[in-house]
Structures are given as structure tokens and as C-alpha cells.
N, C-alpha and C positions, 0 to 999 in steps of 0.2 A: 500506287504501291509498286514496290519492286518485287517481283517474284513472290507476292503474297505478304510482303512486309511493308508497313507504312514508310513512305519516303519523307526525307527532311528537305523542305523547300525553303528558299529565301525570296521574298519579295521586296524589291528595291524600287520605290517609287515616291516622289515628292508629294503626291496627292493623298490626303488622309483617306478619301472616299474610295479611291482605287485599292488601297491597302486593305481596307476593312472589307469591301466587297470580295475580293480575291481570297482573303483570309477565311471568311465564312464558307465560300464554295469549297475551298480546298480542304478545310478541317472536316466539312461533312463527307468528303470522300476518304477520310481516314488518314490524311497526310499531317505531318507535324510541320507547322509554318512559323517561320521567323520573319520579321520585317526590318527594313532600314529605310530611313527618309531621304538619304542622299548616297551618292557614290562613295564618299569617304567612309560613312557608317557601314555600307554593304561590304566594302573591302575589309575593313576590320573584322566584321562577323565571319567573313570567308576565311580569313587567316587563323581566326581563333577557334573555328568549329569545323564540322564535317557536314556537307550538304550534298544532296543527290542531284538538284536542279536549282537554277537561278531564274527568276522572272524579273527583268531588268528594263526599266524605263530609259528611253533614250535621252530625252531632254530633261535635265535636272540641274539645279544650281550648283556651283562649285565643280566637283568631278562629275561629268555626265556619263551616259552609258558608254559612248565610244572609248573614253579614257578607261573605264572599268574593264571593258573587253581587252584593251591593249595590255593592261597590267596583268590580267588573268592569262592572256596568251603568253607571256614571258615568265610565268611561274609554273614550274613542272607539276606541282600539286593542283594548282587551281585550273590549268588549262584543260583538264579532263572533265571538268564539271560542265554539263550541257547548259547552255543559256538560251532562253526564249526572250527576244526583244518585245517591248511594249511601245507601240508608236501610233501617231496619228497618220492619216492618209497622205498628208503633205511631206512626210519624212522618209519616202521610199528610197531616196538616194543614199541617206544616212543609214537605213536598214541594210541595204546591200553592202555598205562598207562594213557594217558589224558582222555580216555573215562571212564576208571575206576574211575578217580577222578572227573567226571561229565560232561566232553565234550559230546555234543549231536551227533556229526557227524564229518566227515573229508572229506577233497578234496585233491586229489593228485595234485602235481605240474608236469608240467605246467597246469594252470587252464583251464578247458574246460567251455566255456561260457554257454552252455546249462545245463551242470551238476551243474554249480554254481547257476543258477537261480532255478533249480529244487530243490537242496538241501536247499536253503534258503527259498523257498516257503513252503517246507514240514516242516522245523524247525519252521517258523512263525506260521503255522497252529497248530502245536502241542503245541506251547506256548500259542496260543489263547485258545485252548481247556483246557490246565492245569489252565490257568487264570480263565476260566469259572467254572472249577471244583472247585478251591480254592474259589471263590466267592460264589458258591452255598453251599459249605461246611461251610463257614463262616456264611451265612444266616441261614442254618439248625441249626448250633451251637448257633447262636443268639436267634432263635426261641425256640429251646429246653431249653435255659437258662431261657427265659422269662415264658415259660410254667412251668418250675420247679419252678421259684419263684411264679408264680401265684398258683400253686398247694399247694405250702408250705404255702402261706398266706391263702388260703382257708382252709387248714388243721387246721392251727392255729385258724381261726375265727370259725370253726365248733367245735373245742375243747373248745374255750371259750363259745361259745353258749351252748354247751352241759353241760358245768359246770354250767353256769348261770341258765339254766332251771332246772337242778338237785337241785340247791341251792333254786331256787324260788318255785319248788314244795314242797321240804322239809319245807321251811318257811311258805308256805300256809297250809300245813298239820297241823301244831302246833296250829296257831290261829283258824283253823276250829274246832279242837278239843276243844279248849278253849270256843269257842262260844257254841258248843253243851253242855258242862258242865254248862256254865253260864246261858244259856237259861233254861236248866233243873232246875237249882237253882231258877231262877225267877218264873217258873211255880210252883215249890213246895212251895215256900215262899208265892206266892199268894193263892194257894190252902189251905195253912194253916193259912191264914188270917194274914200274916206278915205285918210289918210296911211299909208305904210309903217310908221312908228314906232307909230302907235296900233294898227294890226293886229298888229304884233309884240309889243306889250304885251299885247294880249288873248290871243295865241297862248302867250306866256309863262305867263300865268295858268292857261290850259288845261293846260299841261305840269305846272305845280305841283299841280293837282288830280289829274291822272292819276297822278303819283308817289305821292300819298297813297293812291289806290286800289290801286296796286301793293303798297304796304306792307300794306294790308289783305288783299289777295289771298294775298301770301306768308305772312301769319299763318294764313290758312285752310289752306294747304298744309302748313304746320308742324303744325297741329292734326291733319291727317290722318295725317302721319308718327307723331306722338304716339299717336294712337288705334290704329294698326297694331301698335305695341309692338315686336316683334322685327324687326331688319333684318338681312339676309343681308349679312355683310362680304366685301369682296374685297380681300386683303392683297396689296400689291405693294411692292417695295423703292422707297422715296421719299426725296428730299432734303428734309428738313423746313425747311431755310433757304429753298429755293426756293418751297416751298408757301406759307410765311409771307409771303414777298416778293410773291407773286401776290395773296394776300388784302390786303395793305396797298395794292398798286396799285388793286385794285377799290374801295377805300374812300376813296382820295385825294380824289376829287371831292366826296364827301359831307363829309369833314372840312374841306375847303377852304370849302365853302359856309357852314360855321359858324366859320370862322376858327380852326380847330383844328389844331395841328401834329401830325402823325402820324409816329412814328419806329419803324423796324424794328430787329432785332438787329443790332449792329455786326459780329458774326462768328458763323458757325454751321457752322464746317469740321468734317466728319466726322459731322455729325448725320443719319445715314441709317439707315433700318430699314424693316421691312415693316409698313406701315399701310394702312388703307383710305383713300386720299388724298382721295376725295370727301367721306367722311364727317367726317374729321378737319378738312378745310378748312372745311366747314360749321360745325363747332363753333367754330373760331377766328374764322371771319367773324361768327358771332353775338356773340362776346365783343367783337370790335373795334368792330362796328356799335353794340352796346350802350354801349360806353364813349364813343363819339362822341355817341350820342343823348342821354346824360345829363350830358355835360360843358358847362360854360359856355363862351361864346365867348372866344377868346384863350388857352385852356389848351392842354395837350398830352396825347397819348395814346402810351404806349410799349409795344412788343412785345418781349420778351426771350426768348432761347432758349439753353438750356444742356444739358449732359449730366452725369448722376449715375450713379455705381456703385450697382448694386442686387444684392448677392450675386455671383453668376456672371454676371449680365446688366448691361445698361445701361437707364437711364431717361431719356427727354427730359422736360425741365421747361420749359414754356412759361408766360410770365407776361404778362397784359395789365393795365397800370396806367393809371389815369385820375386826374384831379383834380376829380372830380364831388362830389356830396354825401355819398358814403359810404353805409354801411348802418347802420340801427338793429339792436340785438339781435333785435328781433321780425322785421325783414325777413331777417336772416341764417337764422333758423330755418326760413323757408319759401321762400327765394329759388329753390330748384331745384324746387319743386312747380309742376305745370302750372296754367295760367290764373290766375297770381297778379298782382295789381297792387300793387306796393310803394309805400312812403311817397313816394320820390322821383318827380319828373315829368320827362318829356323836356324838355330846355331850348329845343328849337325847335318845340315843339308837335307833334312827330311821333306817330304812331299806335303804340301798343303793345299787342300780343296777350296778353302775360304768358306766353308759351310759350318764348321764346328760351332761357332758362337751363335749363329742363327738357330741351330738345332738346340742349343742350351736355352735360349730364350723361348722357343717353342715348348720344350718340355716343362720349364718353369711355370709358364703361363697356363699350361695344362692343369697345374695345382693351384691356380689362382694366386700365384706368387709374382715376385719381381726380381729381375737380376740387373745389376749395373756394375760399372768399373770405377775404382778410384785409382788414379794413376797420373804421374807426371813423367815427361820424357827423361830418361836416364835414371829413374828412381824405382824401377819395378812396377808391378801392378797388383791390385787386390780385386778379385772378382767376387762380388757379394750376392748371395742368394738368399732371399727370405721367402718362406712359404708358411701358410697357416697349417697347424697341425690339428686335424679333426679327430675328436675323441672317437673311440670305438664304438660307442652307443649312438653316435650321429653320423655314422659313415653314409656316404651316398656314391653313386656311380657316375656323376657328371662332373664337368669342370667346376672348379671353386670360383666364387666371385672375387674380385680384386678387393 
């Protein structure tokens, strides 16, 4: 038995009496025994079944024991099965060759019952320990591979973060210097009794520089959210039409500054469900802001909202469509990864952290939803969000299943 379980044994011997005697002895020990009359039948049974140990006669007609051992030694599955050779005393040199080829032990003929049981027990225990060693080795290799992959991922993330922080620090340094110069200019202009128009122009330039810094700081805050990973949601019944309307209102001035027309959904009646309004609004705001950022002047950005049946429930489908440069296939593959700078550039020279879309993905998946991009280069892009709408009576506080 192997660790308390009956072992499956194969006896390969051309002598009927030997097969019968060994079968009776081994079955009384609780083992399951199969037999073969020669090497060819033995190999056929080994290939078609699963065995814990083979008792193999050396001298047989046709394919003998040495040939069987050679075939087993070249087969990755069969080479791990322990083999005990059965031999007459004058076959010692042959037995030595079999052991060199991989046989684990041998028994002299005529077979001694006690020796047979002892050799089989020792061989099965050795196999059990070898199997455990292989299993532990595989587990260690698997854990090592996982740790290596995790370390490489952490290293890449740390490199990306370091590069992002270095870029942010550099980009903050320049506008800060500009603010100092512009504020000094305003002070000197005021002390010299300069005109209101010139002071207002200088103040407007300060405002523009501060806005750029606000974008950079918001990017740093997004990086913090991304690094924290899990966010605890707070689901409340929300009118998605009103939520999107508020997001559009908050982006109207930005769109107007680039002469971009921003359109909301024509109708969103009945589109209500339990969502984390703050997180979902953040996701939609990132998409709308992103669409404006990358759209040329004079174009339009549309936000659409609809309902879809999803089995026994409902799903909200939100689409943000722009007329920007679109996405290349390479861009689409990494668009939702953090700290990614894609091929398209903001049309107004705005600052981009490369985090907006990864934040969108995180917030959407928090709702058990999905987000993807439909786009071709030069044809604009449609960002599609689908989330399940949980009814008020079945609200929960945890993330939704996909």
C-alpha cells in the first residue's frame, strides 16, 4: 500500500506459476494486481494504465526485461515507475545492467514470499517519498515563479512611479517659477501705477499657470488612489441621468475654452440603480475630460446613456464619443494600464499623467462592470461602460460580481 491506499502492481513474467503465486501473495496484502505474459504485453499495459510498481522478469521471449527497462527509461511518464527485476542467480550481470538503466531493486528466483513483500514495501515507500519531493519541488518552483513575477511587476510599477514623480516635479517647478515672475510683474506694474488691463492680463496668465498645476496635482492624487488599490464602495440609489448631467455641467467651461460642443443624453428616464455615485461620477468625468483634452477645436463630444436587459437584471450602458485622433492597435492594448502615455497628444497642450483610464477601469470594476474602447486611428473613439443596476431592495455594500 502507498500511504494507506492499495497500490496497483503489474507482474510481467512468462511463467504462469510465477504470475499466479505473486498475484495471490500481493492480493492478500491488499494490492491490485495486473499481469502480462511477456514484455510486449507489459509495455502495452503500462502505456494504457497507471501503475505504482512493476515486477519484471529478465528472461522472456520476444521483448525481454532489459528491452522493457530501456523503453521505460526513454518515456517521461514510465521512467518514474519503480521496477523490481525477477532473476535467476546466474543472471546477476544482466540484473546489474537493468539497475544501471533504472531498475530500483531485484528479487532472486525462486521468489521468497517474505522478501517479496519487504522489497515491494520498501520500493513503494521510496516512490511515495519521491512523489512528495517532486510535489514539494513543483510547489516551490510555482511559488518562486509567482514571487518573481510579482517582484518584476512591483519593479516596473516602482520605475513607472519614479518616472512619473520625476516628471511631475519637473513640471511643477516650471509653472512655480512662472508664477513667481508673473506675480513680481503684477506687483511692479501696480507700484508703477500701470493700467488695469495690463494687470488683468498678467493675472490671467497666473490663472492659466495655476490651472496647469491643478491638473498635475490632481494627477498625483489619482496616483495615490491607484496605489491604494482597493476602494470601499458606498452604494446608494442614484439617478444616472442626473449624475451624468452634473458631470457635463462641470466640464462645460473646459469644453467651451477649446470651442468643443458637449452634448448629454437626450433621455435617461428610469435609469436608476444602486451605485457609488462619487466613484462612478469620477469615472465618467475622467472619460469626458479625456475626450475634451484630445479633441481638436470645433469638434463635439457626446455622452449617451441607455438601459439593456441582462438576464434577470438590468445594465446601464454609458458611451462617451469624441472626434479625436482615435487609438492605434498598440494604444488599445495598454490604454487602461497605469502611467501610460499613448501616441495621441492633448490638443491644447494640457498635462496628462497617464492614469485617467486606469482609474476609470478601477471604478467601473468596483461596480462589477466592464469598460472598453471602440476606435480606429483617425476616426475618433467611443468609451463604453456597462454596469449592472442593482435594485433598491437588493442593495449590498460589496463589489458586484462580473
